[in-house]
N, C-alpha and C positions, 0 to 999 in steps of 0.2 A: 716661173719660179714662185710667184705667189702661192700658187695651189701646193708646192712642194713645201714652202715655208709653212704654210697654215697646218700641213700634216705634221711636221715636227713639232712644232707649237702645242698642237693638240695633245700629242703624245707625251711631251715635256709636262705640261700641265696637269693632265689625268693620269698618267702613268709613273713619270719621273718625279711629281710632286714639286715642280720648280715653283717658286714665288713670284720670281721676276726674271725677265731674259733682257739683256742688253743688245743692242744693235750699235755697230761702229762703221763709218765710212770716211773716207777723205772727203774734204769739203769740195764739192763739185761732182762728186759721183751720183748725179740725178738718177740713173737707172735704178741703183741700190735704194736711194731715199725715196722712189715711187713705191718699190716692191714694200719697203717698211711701213711706209704709209697706208698701203692698201691693206697691210696685215694688221693694222691696229696699232703700230708703235706709236709714242708720243716722243716727237723731237725735243729733247731737253736744251739742246743749244750747241754751240760750237765751242771746242776745247783746243786752247793751243797746244801743238806739239802732242796730239793724243795718238797718232798713228806712226809706226816705224816704218819707212818706207824708203828702200834703197839705201839703207845705210844712215840715213837722216831721220827728221822728225818732221811731219807735217801736220798741218790743223785738220781736225776730224768733227765729223757731227757726231752726238751721242743721243741714242734714243733708249727709251725702256717700253716694256709691256708687261703688265702685272696679269694675274690670273682673273683678276675681278674687271679688268678691263676689256676681257674680251667679249 
C-alpha cells in the first residue's frame, strides 16, 4: 500500500501540481496511520466527528503532506 500511495503522491505533486494532500482515517485505524506515516504525512491531530461512518459521525485523525515535505 505504501508503494502505491507514494506513486500516486509523486504524480499528484509533480504532474497534478498539488500543494497539499490530506489524509483522514477513523481513530484506531492503525494500518492506515502506519501507511500515512511511512509516506511522510504529518498527523495534525484528532478531530471530533470528522468521519461519516454508518450513518453517524466518528472521530478521525487528520494528516497532511505538502510538496516540500517530501
